[in-house]
BALOBA-1460 file (C-alpha; in Angstrom, 3 decimals):
// residues 386
<rec num="1" residu="m" x="0.000" y="0.000" z="0.000"/>
<rec num="2" residu="r" x="1.372" y="3.411" z="-0.990"/>
<rec num="3" residu="l" x="1.856" y="5.989" z="1.734"/>
<rec num="4" residu="n" x="0.295" y="9.413" z="1.121"/>
<rec num="5" residu="v" x="2.758" y="12.070" z="2.301"/>
<rec num="6" residu="l" x="2.302" y="15.839" z="2.052"/>
<rec num="7" residu="y" x="5.588" y="17.742" z="1.654"/>
<rec num="8" residu="v" x="5.558" y="21.457" z="2.483"/>
<rec num="9" residu="d" x="8.240" y="23.715" z="0.981"/>
<rec num="10" residu="h" x="8.417" y="27.521" z="1.070"/>
<rec num="11" residu="l" x="11.264" y="28.638" z="-1.211"/>
<rec num="12" residu="p" x="10.395" y="30.913" z="-4.155"/>
<rec num="13" residu="k" x="13.508" y="29.693" z="-5.990"/>
<rec num="14" residu="f" x="15.492" y="26.478" z="-6.148"/>
<rec num="15" residu="g" x="17.777" y="26.077" z="-3.114"/>
<rec num="16" residu="g" x="19.567" y="23.436" z="-1.067"/>
<rec num="17" residu="s" x="16.555" y="22.302" z="0.971"/>
<rec num="18" residu="t" x="14.415" y="21.997" z="-2.160"/>
<rec num="19" residu="r" x="17.205" y="20.040" z="-3.814"/>
<rec num="20" residu="a" x="17.218" y="17.654" z="-0.842"/>
<rec num="21" residu="l" x="13.461" y="17.143" z="-1.092"/>
<rec num="22" residu="l" x="13.544" y="16.584" z="-4.849"/>
<rec num="23" residu="n" x="16.322" y="14.016" z="-4.451"/>
<rec num="24" residu="i" x="14.279" y="12.120" z="-1.859"/>
<rec num="25" residu="l" x="11.178" y="12.009" z="-4.042"/>
<rec num="26" residu="e" x="13.103" y="10.993" z="-7.167"/>
<rec num="27" residu="v" x="14.840" y="8.097" z="-5.408"/>
<rec num="28" residu="f" x="11.977" y="6.881" z="-3.202"/>
<rec num="29" residu="d" x="10.259" y="3.759" z="-4.567"/>
<rec num="30" residu="k" x="7.175" y="4.998" z="-6.467"/>
<rec num="31" residu="g" x="5.321" y="1.859" z="-5.423"/>
<rec num="32" residu="e" x="5.673" y="2.800" z="-1.758"/>
<rec num="33" residu="l" x="5.055" y="6.548" z="-1.800"/>
<rec num="34" residu="n" x="2.346" y="8.847" z="-3.140"/>
<rec num="35" residu="p" x="3.827" y="12.352" z="-2.633"/>
<rec num="36" residu="v" x="2.078" y="15.715" z="-2.859"/>
<rec num="37" residu="v" x="4.146" y="18.916" z="-2.625"/>
<rec num="38" residu="v" x="2.727" y="22.214" z="-1.358"/>
<rec num="39" residu="c" x="4.844" y="25.225" z="-2.324"/>
<rec num="40" residu="p" x="4.546" y="28.977" z="-3.023"/>
<rec num="41" residu="e" x="2.505" y="30.258" z="-5.928"/>
<rec num="42" residu="g" x="4.795" y="31.184" z="-8.823"/>
<rec num="43" residu="s" x="7.807" y="29.409" z="-7.350"/>
<rec num="44" residu="t" x="10.496" y="28.382" z="-9.824"/>
<rec num="45" residu="i" x="10.731" y="25.005" z="-8.075"/>
<rec num="46" residu="i" x="7.348" y="23.854" z="-9.449"/>
<rec num="47" residu="p" x="8.633" y="22.649" z="-12.873"/>
<rec num="48" residu="y" x="11.312" y="20.506" z="-11.201"/>
<rec num="49" residu="f" x="8.711" y="18.511" z="-9.283"/>
<rec num="50" residu="e" x="6.256" y="18.334" z="-12.174"/>
<rec num="51" residu="e" x="9.013" y="17.073" z="-14.477"/>
<rec num="52" residu="a" x="9.633" y="14.284" z="-11.961"/>
<rec num="53" residu="g" x="5.943" y="13.349" z="-12.111"/>
<rec num="54" residu="i" x="5.170" y="14.656" z="-8.616"/>
<rec num="55" residu="k" x="1.821" y="16.268" z="-7.811"/>
<rec num="56" residu="v" x="2.199" y="19.951" z="-6.868"/>
<rec num="57" residu="e" x="-0.309" y="22.231" z="-5.138"/>
<rec num="58" residu="n" x="0.639" y="25.894" z="-4.775"/>
<rec num="59" residu="t" x="-0.705" y="28.832" z="-2.824"/>
<rec num="60" residu="k" x="0.423" y="32.321" z="-1.875"/>
<rec num="61" residu="m" x="3.012" y="32.259" z="0.932"/>
<rec num="62" residu="c" x="4.941" y="34.955" z="2.797"/>
<rec num="63" residu="w" x="8.667" y="35.573" z="2.552"/>
<rec num="64" residu="f" x="9.564" y="36.179" z="6.194"/>
<rec num="65" residu="t" x="12.077" y="38.904" z="7.072"/>
<rec num="66" residu="k" x="13.499" y="40.241" z="10.339"/>
<rec num="67" residu="q" x="11.335" y="43.357" z="10.154"/>
<rec num="68" residu="a" x="8.936" y="43.402" z="13.083"/>
<rec num="69" residu="s" x="6.387" y="46.207" z="12.784"/>
<rec num="70" residu="v" x="2.869" y="45.500" z="14.056"/>
<rec num="71" residu="r" x="1.491" y="45.621" z="10.511"/>
<rec num="72" residu="i" x="4.070" y="43.148" z="9.204"/>
<rec num="73" residu="l" x="3.577" y="40.762" z="12.128"/>
<rec num="74" residu="c" x="-0.191" y="40.832" z="11.593"/>
<rec num="75" residu="s" x="0.301" y="40.047" z="7.900"/>
<rec num="76" residu="y" x="2.506" y="37.084" z="8.846"/>
<rec num="77" residu="v" x="-0.122" y="35.698" z="11.210"/>
<rec num="78" residu="f" x="-2.830" y="36.097" z="8.559"/>
<rec num="79" residu="c" x="-0.601" y="34.361" z="5.998"/>
<rec num="80" residu="l" x="0.170" y="31.461" z="8.364"/>
<rec num="81" residu="v" x="-3.509" y="30.882" z="9.074"/>
<rec num="82" residu="k" x="-4.477" y="31.136" z="5.403"/>
<rec num="83" residu="v" x="-1.813" y="28.639" z="4.318"/>
<rec num="84" residu="a" x="-2.749" y="26.363" z="7.227"/>
<rec num="85" residu="f" x="-6.322" y="26.113" z="5.968"/>
<rec num="86" residu="f" x="-5.021" y="25.440" z="2.454"/>
<rec num="87" residu="i" x="-2.900" y="22.570" z="3.797"/>
<rec num="88" residu="i" x="-5.839" y="21.160" z="5.773"/>
<rec num="89" residu="g" x="-7.816" y="21.055" z="2.535"/>
<rec num="90" residu="r" x="-5.045" y="19.081" z="0.809"/>
<rec num="91" residu="i" x="-4.757" y="16.676" z="3.738"/>
<rec num="92" residu="k" x="-8.436" y="15.821" z="3.341"/>
<rec num="93" residu="k" x="-8.319" y="15.778" z="-0.470"/>
<rec num="94" residu="y" x="-5.398" y="13.344" z="-0.697"/>
<rec num="95" residu="q" x="-6.045" y="11.409" z="2.546"/>
<rec num="96" residu="i" x="-2.599" y="12.323" z="3.833"/>
<rec num="97" residu="s" x="-0.973" y="10.061" z="6.437"/>
<rec num="98" residu="i" x="2.155" y="12.157" z="7.193"/>
<rec num="99" residu="i" x="3.121" y="15.826" z="6.848"/>
<rec num="100" residu="h" x="6.807" y="16.338" z="6.017"/>
<rec num="101" residu="a" x="7.743" y="20.005" z="6.595"/>
<rec num="102" residu="n" x="10.906" y="20.828" z="4.645"/>
<rec num="103" residu="g" x="12.375" y="23.502" z="6.939"/>
<rec num="104" residu="l" x="11.429" y="25.802" z="9.813"/>
<rec num="105" residu="i" x="9.029" y="28.058" z="7.874"/>
<rec num="106" residu="p" x="7.214" y="25.052" z="6.332"/>
<rec num="107" residu="l" x="6.974" y="23.675" z="9.871"/>
<rec num="108" residu="l" x="5.248" y="26.847" z="11.079"/>
<rec num="109" residu="y" x="2.764" y="26.517" z="8.214"/>
<rec num="110" residu="s" x="2.160" y="22.868" z="9.161"/>
<rec num="111" residu="i" x="1.638" y="23.043" z="12.941"/>
<rec num="112" residu="i" x="-2.051" y="24.030" z="12.839"/>
<rec num="113" residu="p" x="-2.937" y="21.489" z="10.097"/>
<rec num="114" residu="a" x="-1.165" y="18.675" z="11.959"/>
<rec num="115" residu="f" x="-2.939" y="19.552" z="15.208"/>
<rec num="116" residu="a" x="-6.346" y="19.947" z="13.554"/>
<rec num="117" residu="t" x="-6.191" y="16.693" z="11.582"/>
<rec num="118" residu="r" x="-4.098" y="14.602" z="14.028"/>
<rec num="119" residu="v" x="-1.707" y="13.733" z="11.202"/>
<rec num="120" residu="p" x="1.906" y="13.032" z="12.321"/>
<rec num="121" residu="l" x="4.307" y="15.884" z="11.583"/>
<rec num="122" residu="i" x="7.960" y="15.561" z="10.549"/>
<rec num="123" residu="w" x="10.244" y="18.578" z="10.695"/>
<rec num="124" residu="h" x="13.178" y="18.304" z="8.266"/>
<rec num="125" residu="m" x="15.705" y="20.900" z="9.452"/>
<rec num="126" residu="h" x="18.297" y="22.178" z="6.967"/>
<rec num="127" residu="d" x="19.657" y="25.217" z="8.829"/>
<rec num="128" residu="i" x="21.763" y="26.230" z="11.807"/>
<rec num="129" residu="l" x="20.061" y="29.338" z="13.135"/>
<rec num="130" residu="d" x="21.658" y="31.974" z="15.338"/>
<rec num="131" residu="t" x="20.818" y="32.233" z="19.019"/>
<rec num="132" residu="g" x="18.312" y="35.098" z="18.838"/>
<rec num="133" residu="l" x="15.163" y="35.045" z="20.956"/>
<rec num="134" residu="v" x="12.827" y="34.770" z="17.949"/>
<rec num="135" residu="n" x="14.697" y="31.756" z="16.569"/>
<rec num="136" residu="k" x="14.739" y="30.066" z="19.972"/>
<rec num="137" residu="t" x="11.003" y="30.631" z="20.374"/>
<rec num="138" residu="f" x="10.111" y="29.188" z="16.975"/>
<rec num="139" residu="i" x="12.482" y="26.238" z="17.358"/>
<rec num="140" residu="r" x="11.073" y="25.345" z="20.776"/>
<rec num="141" residu="l" x="7.554" y="25.586" z="19.352"/>
<rec num="142" residu="g" x="8.585" y="23.389" z="16.440"/>
<rec num="143" residu="g" x="10.277" y="20.893" z="18.725"/>
<rec num="144" residu="r" x="7.115" y="20.510" z="20.780"/>
<rec num="145" residu="s" x="4.832" y="20.290" z="17.732"/>
<rec num="146" residu="a" x="6.802" y="17.859" z="15.545"/>
<rec num="147" residu="n" x="6.573" y="14.128" z="16.156"/>
<rec num="148" residu="k" x="10.038" y="13.644" z="14.672"/>
<rec num="149" residu="v" x="12.879" y="15.956" z="13.646"/>
<rec num="150" residu="i" x="15.194" y="14.987" z="10.789"/>
<rec num="151" residu="c" x="18.524" y="16.841" z="11.045"/>
<rec num="152" residu="v" x="20.771" y="17.030" z="7.978"/>
<rec num="153" residu="s" x="23.919" y="16.983" z="10.131"/>
<rec num="154" residu="k" x="25.118" y="16.407" z="13.673"/>
<rec num="155" residu="a" x="25.751" y="20.147" z="13.897"/>
<rec num="156" residu="v" x="22.054" y="20.841" z="13.246"/>
<rec num="157" residu="k" x="21.026" y="18.312" z="15.888"/>
<rec num="158" residu="k" x="23.411" y="19.855" z="18.409"/>
<rec num="159" residu="r" x="21.987" y="23.360" z="17.854"/>
<rec num="160" residu="l" x="18.372" y="22.178" z="18.149"/>
<rec num="161" residu="i" x="19.109" y="20.382" z="21.407"/>
<rec num="162" residu="e" x="20.796" y="23.554" z="22.709"/>
<rec num="163" residu="f" x="17.559" y="25.396" z="21.909"/>
<rec num="164" residu="g" x="15.455" y="22.931" z="23.884"/>
<rec num="165" residu="v" x="14.345" y="20.314" z="21.354"/>
<rec num="166" residu="k" x="14.276" y="16.845" z="22.921"/>
<rec num="167" residu="e" x="17.214" y="14.721" z="21.823"/>
<rec num="168" residu="e" x="15.064" y="11.607" z="21.412"/>
<rec num="169" residu="k" x="13.012" y="13.385" z="18.746"/>
<rec num="170" residu="c" x="16.067" y="14.241" z="16.642"/>
<rec num="171" residu="q" x="17.642" y="11.914" z="14.099"/>
<rec num="172" residu="v" x="20.541" y="12.712" z="11.775"/>
<rec num="173" residu="i" x="19.863" y="11.712" z="8.167"/>
<rec num="174" residu="y" x="22.384" y="13.110" z="5.723"/>
<rec num="175" residu="n" x="21.473" y="14.647" z="2.390"/>
<rec num="176" residu="f" x="22.669" y="12.769" z="-0.672"/>
<rec num="177" residu="i" x="23.066" y="13.016" z="-4.416"/>
<rec num="178" residu="s" x="22.507" y="10.418" z="-7.084"/>
<rec num="179" residu="t" x="25.909" y="9.252" z="-8.277"/>
<rec num="180" residu="k" x="24.313" y="7.525" z="-11.271"/>
<rec num="181" residu="k" x="22.719" y="10.743" z="-12.470"/>
<rec num="182" residu="s" x="26.020" y="12.582" z="-12.590"/>
<rec num="183" residu="e" x="27.828" y="9.738" z="-14.331"/>
<rec num="184" residu="e" x="25.183" y="9.493" z="-17.037"/>
<rec num="185" residu="e" x="25.157" y="13.203" z="-17.809"/>
<rec num="186" residu="a" x="27.282" y="14.222" z="-20.750"/>
<rec num="187" residu="g" x="27.803" y="17.710" z="-22.025"/>
<rec num="188" residu="s" x="30.025" y="19.879" z="-24.131"/>
<rec num="189" residu="s" x="33.350" y="20.960" z="-22.724"/>
<rec num="190" residu="f" x="32.897" y="23.677" z="-20.134"/>
<rec num="191" residu="r" x="36.449" y="24.915" z="-20.686"/>
<rec num="192" residu="k" x="35.767" y="25.341" z="-24.396"/>
<rec num="193" residu="e" x="32.563" y="27.215" z="-23.620"/>
<rec num="194" residu="i" x="34.373" y="29.782" z="-21.475"/>
<rec num="195" residu="r" x="37.506" y="29.630" z="-23.656"/>
<rec num="196" residu="i" x="39.908" y="28.524" z="-20.950"/>
<rec num="197" residu="p" x="42.976" y="26.516" z="-22.060"/>
<rec num="198" residu="e" x="43.681" y="23.142" z="-20.479"/>
<rec num="199" residu="s" x="46.953" y="24.531" z="-19.130"/>
<rec num="200" residu="s" x="45.173" y="27.010" z="-16.814"/>
<rec num="201" residu="w" x="44.107" y="26.051" z="-13.316"/>
<rec num="202" residu="l" x="40.341" y="26.353" z="-12.825"/>
<rec num="203" residu="v" x="39.185" y="27.076" z="-9.262"/>
<rec num="204" residu="g" x="35.554" y="27.776" z="-8.507"/>
<rec num="205" residu="m" x="32.724" y="28.012" z="-6.040"/>
<rec num="206" residu="i" x="29.055" y="27.218" z="-6.510"/>
<rec num="207" residu="g" x="26.094" y="28.505" z="-4.524"/>
<rec num="208" residu="n" x="23.519" y="31.236" z="-4.110"/>
<rec num="209" residu="i" x="25.090" y="34.677" z="-3.988"/>
<rec num="210" residu="t" x="24.504" y="35.820" z="-0.439"/>
<rec num="211" residu="f" x="26.693" y="37.095" z="2.394"/>
<rec num="212" residu="m" x="26.789" y="33.855" z="4.365"/>
<rec num="213" residu="k" x="28.100" y="31.836" z="1.388"/>
<rec num="214" residu="g" x="31.362" y="33.796" z="1.491"/>
<rec num="215" residu="q" x="31.966" y="34.822" z="-2.124"/>
<rec num="216" residu="k" x="33.722" y="37.912" z="-0.756"/>
<rec num="217" residu="v" x="36.255" y="35.741" z="1.094"/>
<rec num="218" residu="f" x="36.907" y="33.819" z="-2.124"/>
<rec num="219" residu="i" x="37.543" y="37.038" z="-4.051"/>
<rec num="220" residu="e" x="39.832" y="38.394" z="-1.324"/>
<rec num="221" residu="a" x="41.907" y="35.192" z="-1.533"/>
<rec num="222" residu="m" x="42.421" y="35.442" z="-5.293"/>
<rec num="223" residu="g" x="45.304" y="37.902" z="-5.175"/>
<rec num="224" residu="g" x="47.397" y="35.585" z="-3.016"/>
<rec num="225" residu="i" x="46.715" y="32.666" z="-5.357"/>
<rec num="226" residu="l" x="47.527" y="34.650" z="-8.509"/>
<rec num="227" residu="s" x="50.844" y="35.792" z="-7.037"/>
<rec num="228" residu="r" x="52.021" y="32.161" z="-7.252"/>
<rec num="229" residu="f" x="49.821" y="30.794" z="-10.038"/>
<rec num="230" residu="p" x="49.097" y="33.751" z="-12.362"/>
<rec num="231" residu="d" x="47.226" y="31.711" z="-15.007"/>
<rec num="232" residu="t" x="44.512" y="30.598" z="-12.566"/>
<rec num="233" residu="i" x="40.922" y="31.296" z="-13.598"/>
<rec num="234" residu="f" x="38.237" y="31.685" z="-10.931"/>
<rec num="235" residu="v" x="34.596" y="30.803" z="-11.574"/>
<rec num="236" residu="i" x="31.603" y="31.847" z="-9.463"/>
<rec num="237" residu="v" x="28.441" y="29.879" z="-10.259"/>
<rec num="238" residu="g" x="25.103" y="30.972" z="-8.782"/>
<rec num="239" residu="d" x="22.980" y="34.062" z="-8.420"/>
<rec num="240" residu="v" x="20.928" y="35.979" z="-5.881"/>
<rec num="241" residu="q" x="17.791" y="34.272" z="-4.607"/>
<rec num="242" residu="v" x="16.120" y="37.302" z="-3.028"/>
<rec num="243" residu="e" x="16.288" y="40.973" z="-3.983"/>
<rec num="244" residu="t" x="17.964" y="41.943" z="-0.711"/>
<rec num="245" residu="d" x="21.126" y="40.143" z="-1.889"/>
<rec num="246" residu="e" x="21.489" y="42.298" z="-5.019"/>
<rec num="247" residu="y" x="23.491" y="44.838" z="-3.002"/>
<rec num="248" residu="y" x="25.947" y="42.115" z="-1.958"/>
<rec num="249" residu="k" x="26.346" y="40.961" z="-5.570"/>
<rec num="250" residu="n" x="27.114" y="44.508" z="-6.691"/>
<rec num="251" residu="e" x="29.633" y="44.777" z="-3.852"/>
<rec num="252" residu="l" x="31.396" y="41.655" z="-5.158"/>
<rec num="253" residu="i" x="31.554" y="43.036" z="-8.690"/>
<rec num="254" residu="e" x="33.022" y="46.300" z="-7.386"/>
<rec num="255" residu="l" x="35.588" y="44.406" z="-5.278"/>
<rec num="256" residu="i" x="36.738" y="42.506" z="-8.369"/>
<rec num="257" residu="r" x="37.103" y="45.796" z="-10.229"/>
<rec num="258" residu="q" x="39.076" y="47.400" z="-7.390"/>
<rec num="259" residu="k" x="41.464" y="44.452" z="-7.217"/>
<rec num="260" residu="k" x="41.810" y="44.394" z="-11.030"/>
<rec num="261" residu="l" x="40.713" y="40.765" z="-11.241"/>
<rec num="262" residu="e" x="38.333" y="41.121" z="-14.196"/>
<rec num="263" residu="k" x="40.487" y="38.988" z="-16.524"/>
<rec num="264" residu="n" x="40.654" y="36.131" z="-14.033"/>
<rec num="265" residu="v" x="37.086" y="35.976" z="-12.672"/>
<rec num="266" residu="l" x="33.925" y="34.739" z="-14.375"/>
<rec num="267" residu="f" x="30.393" y="35.159" z="-12.991"/>
<rec num="268" residu="l" x="28.238" y="32.475" z="-14.632"/>
<rec num="269" residu="g" x="24.923" y="32.979" z="-12.832"/>
<rec num="270" residu="f" x="22.576" y="30.070" z="-12.210"/>
<rec num="271" residu="r" x="23.441" y="26.895" z="-14.155"/>
<rec num="272" residu="k" x="21.686" y="23.546" z="-14.491"/>
<rec num="273" residu="d" x="24.825" y="21.726" z="-15.677"/>
<rec num="274" residu="v" x="26.708" y="21.944" z="-12.374"/>
<rec num="275" residu="p" x="28.158" y="18.388" z="-12.591"/>
<rec num="276" residu="n" x="29.657" y="19.168" z="-16.003"/>
<rec num="277" residu="i" x="31.187" y="22.375" z="-14.651"/>
<rec num="278" residu="i" x="32.648" y="20.675" z="-11.579"/>
<rec num="279" residu="r" x="34.028" y="17.875" z="-13.738"/>
<rec num="280" residu="e" x="36.394" y="20.321" z="-15.441"/>
<rec num="281" residu="m" x="37.422" y="22.291" z="-12.362"/>
<rec num="282" residu="d" x="40.588" y="21.529" z="-10.436"/>
<rec num="283" residu="i" x="39.510" y="22.654" z="-6.950"/>
<rec num="284" residu="i" x="36.107" y="23.489" z="-5.460"/>
<rec num="285" residu="i" x="35.938" y="26.237" z="-2.828"/>
<rec num="286" residu="h" x="33.186" y="26.403" z="-0.212"/>
<rec num="287" residu="p" x="33.835" y="29.352" z="2.157"/>
<rec num="288" residu="p" x="30.673" y="30.134" z="4.200"/>
<rec num="289" residu="v" x="31.290" y="32.768" z="6.874"/>
<rec num="290" residu="l" x="28.477" y="31.527" z="9.138"/>
<rec num="291" residu="p" x="27.751" y="27.978" z="10.343"/>
<rec num="292" residu="e" x="26.241" y="26.003" z="7.477"/>
<rec num="293" residu="a" x="24.159" y="22.923" z="8.112"/>
<rec num="294" residu="f" x="25.433" y="20.831" z="5.221"/>
<rec num="295" residu="g" x="26.768" y="21.908" z="1.807"/>
<rec num="296" residu="y" x="25.480" y="20.095" z="-1.276"/>
<rec num="297" residu="v" x="28.265" y="21.321" z="-3.505"/>
<rec num="298" residu="l" x="30.725" y="19.332" z="-1.400"/>
<rec num="299" residu="l" x="28.958" y="16.095" z="-2.358"/>
<rec num="300" residu="e" x="28.876" y="17.138" z="-6.007"/>
<rec num="301" residu="a" x="32.615" y="17.803" z="-5.929"/>
<rec num="302" residu="m" x="33.308" y="14.464" z="-4.238"/>
<rec num="303" residu="n" x="31.185" y="12.690" z="-6.839"/>
<rec num="304" residu="e" x="33.407" y="14.120" z="-9.573"/>
<rec num="305" residu="e" x="36.550" y="13.232" z="-7.570"/>
<rec num="306" residu="k" x="37.535" y="16.846" z="-6.958"/>
<rec num="307" residu="p" x="39.291" y="18.094" z="-3.799"/>
<rec num="308" residu="v" x="37.417" y="20.676" z="-1.752"/>
<rec num="309" residu="i" x="38.613" y="23.524" z="0.447"/>
<rec num="310" residu="a" x="35.925" y="24.610" z="2.883"/>
<rec num="311" residu="s" x="35.261" y="26.622" z="6.024"/>
<rec num="312" residu="d" x="35.636" y="24.707" z="9.273"/>
<rec num="313" residu="t" x="32.134" y="25.452" z="10.522"/>
<rec num="314" residu="g" x="28.714" y="23.884" z="11.031"/>
<rec num="315" residu="g" x="28.197" y="20.496" z="9.410"/>
<rec num="316" residu="i" x="31.032" y="20.889" z="6.898"/>
<rec num="317" residu="p" x="33.641" y="18.951" z="8.960"/>
<rec num="318" residu="e" x="31.264" y="15.968" z="8.820"/>
<rec num="319" residu="i" x="31.775" y="15.934" z="5.040"/>
<rec num="320" residu="v" x="35.294" y="17.276" z="4.521"/>
<rec num="321" residu="i" x="37.979" y="15.444" z="6.485"/>
<rec num="322" residu="d" x="40.936" y="17.801" z="6.716"/>
<rec num="323" residu="g" x="43.889" y="16.440" z="4.754"/>
<rec num="324" residu="v" x="41.916" y="13.455" z="3.402"/>
<rec num="325" residu="n" x="39.428" y="14.673" z="0.784"/>
<rec num="326" residu="g" x="40.294" y="18.351" z="1.073"/>
<rec num="327" residu="f" x="41.325" y="21.076" z="3.485"/>
<rec num="328" residu="l" x="39.451" y="23.050" z="6.124"/>
<rec num="329" residu="f" x="40.229" y="26.659" z="7.023"/>
<rec num="330" residu="e" x="38.979" y="29.184" z="9.555"/>
<rec num="331" residu="p" x="35.845" y="31.001" z="8.316"/>
<rec num="332" residu="n" x="36.453" y="34.478" z="6.879"/>
<rec num="333" residu="d" x="40.234" y="33.926" z="6.666"/>
<rec num="334" residu="a" x="41.109" y="34.745" z="3.048"/>
<rec num="335" residu="m" x="44.849" y="34.375" z="3.639"/>
<rec num="336" residu="s" x="44.396" y="30.862" z="5.014"/>
<rec num="337" residu="l" x="42.166" y="29.957" z="2.071"/>
<rec num="338" residu="a" x="44.752" y="31.221" z="-0.432"/>
<rec num="339" residu="e" x="47.516" y="29.256" z="1.293"/>
<rec num="340" residu="r" x="45.564" y="25.994" z="1.062"/>
<rec num="341" residu="v" x="44.666" y="26.518" z="-2.589"/>
<rec num="342" residu="c" x="48.321" y="27.161" z="-3.429"/>
<rec num="343" residu="r" x="49.362" y="24.099" z="-1.452"/>
<rec num="344" residu="l" x="47.100" y="21.902" z="-3.579"/>
<rec num="345" residu="l" x="47.955" y="23.525" z="-6.908"/>
<rec num="346" residu="a" x="51.613" y="22.841" z="-6.147"/>
<rec num="347" residu="e" x="50.862" y="19.120" z="-5.632"/>
<rec num="348" residu="p" x="48.698" y="17.765" z="-8.487"/>
<rec num="349" residu="e" x="49.154" y="14.179" z="-7.296"/>
<rec num="350" residu="r" x="47.747" y="15.115" z="-3.907"/>
<rec num="351" residu="m" x="44.760" y="16.729" z="-5.610"/>
<rec num="352" residu="t" x="44.065" y="13.481" z="-7.444"/>
<rec num="353" residu="r" x="44.427" y="11.405" z="-4.284"/>
<rec num="354" residu="m" x="42.087" y="13.676" z="-2.315"/>
<rec num="355" residu="g" x="39.522" y="13.502" z="-5.109"/>
<rec num="356" residu="r" x="39.505" y="9.706" z="-5.005"/>
<rec num="357" residu="n" x="39.217" y="9.739" z="-1.219"/>
<rec num="358" residu="g" x="36.208" y="12.019" z="-1.515"/>
<rec num="359" residu="k" x="34.443" y="9.619" z="-3.858"/>
<rec num="360" residu="s" x="34.946" y="6.771" z="-1.381"/>
<rec num="361" residu="i" x="33.575" y="8.856" z="1.500"/>
<rec num="362" residu="l" x="30.570" y="9.835" z="-0.615"/>
<rec num="363" residu="l" x="29.679" y="6.232" z="-1.428"/>
<rec num="364" residu="d" x="30.187" y="5.033" z="2.150"/>
<rec num="365" residu="t" x="28.427" y="7.817" z="4.081"/>
<rec num="366" residu="f" x="26.174" y="9.850" z="1.780"/>
<rec num="367" residu="s" x="24.516" y="7.206" z="-0.387"/>
<rec num="368" residu="p" x="20.841" y="7.486" z="-1.438"/>
<rec num="369" residu="e" x="20.145" y="3.944" z="-0.246"/>
<rec num="370" residu="l" x="21.322" y="4.667" z="3.296"/>
<rec num="371" residu="s" x="19.354" y="7.902" z="3.716"/>
<rec num="372" residu="i" x="16.150" y="6.644" z="2.073"/>
<rec num="373" residu="a" x="16.169" y="3.558" z="4.312"/>
<rec num="374" residu="k" x="16.346" y="5.821" z="7.375"/>
<rec num="375" residu="i" x="13.518" y="8.064" z="6.117"/>
<rec num="376" residu="k" x="11.352" y="5.006" z="5.437"/>
<rec num="377" residu="a" x="11.995" y="3.845" z="8.992"/>
<rec num="378" residu="v" x="10.866" y="7.235" z="10.340"/>
<rec num="379" residu="y" x="7.642" y="7.052" z="8.302"/>
<rec num="380" residu="q" x="6.942" y="3.510" z="9.487"/>
<rec num="381" residu="e" x="7.601" y="4.479" z="13.105"/>
<rec num="382" residu="l" x="5.091" y="7.346" z="12.965"/>
<rec num="383" residu="i" x="2.422" y="5.337" z="11.153"/>
<rec num="384" residu="a" x="2.740" y="2.598" z="13.772"/>
<rec num="385" residu="q" x="2.053" y="5.161" z="16.510"/>
<rec num="386" residu="v" x="-1.204" y="6.430" z="14.971"/>
């Protein structure tokens, strides 16, 4: 018998948490699961799910900010209630057995529907939030309301427990990527597309352009790298997800101009052929300046046997083992980042060895089979309790 599960997502554009959800639904046995996704009206994520043959229901949702005027707070409450009633309607329409909230905001939308319909609620947490009072309040509320909390890393679990979520409710289930999908994809040469000779080193980072991702740190490290390896080309893949990040993007462009790096830096915007791009890079950089829960690009790099250099923060050390499949460095330390890049560029054999180590770690720890089996077990546990 197929299990009817309602997945709630809130992102207006494709991001890491949506990627995690899509991966789960693509890999999950279609004979065991009947998924329905609720997401924002007009979201760019809708075609991804529809292309995978997944039923999508959309409604108008709020994009929450830190502004806290009475008018804004009232609009948030109205939005939460309105979306809650929409979700209740879908629970009845599709005879839903489990609600799977894909993040904190989706959880807030799902609390009233879960309570009203007595349907078990799973909170899938993809973030490490700061220690502000508002975050603590919402996390404690979520911890009390959810029947089970899936944490994408041990670092996420640790933060939730610090905020008062019961440890017995939390279970670490790592995100994953499909290794088969990447191996089957074939595309034209990325180096030819951007007209970069094979003799040049290609170092890049991939992710949404936003302060916490650390593109500024990457740019500040470039001068130190070019002083030793002047033919290096740097690639930044990704774009802003919300309008408030446009200022940061413009700041990055101005920083490149000030440092006279225009000939060595390429902004590529959002790309769908990320595996093909990574395949032709030499080193992948992942320099978040704030604790990050996971880091999908690290798995993508490991799948293509590329070494990674990443910030030693959040859940990243659970993926990157310093000196084994890459290097870790202190967040926001551009000099340290440059030193590690130069160390690898000077030792091509070490780069190759680290890339192979990364592939082994990926297959052993971040496989689809392992994570899907754990998610199935969570579903079965909750259904048995009803």
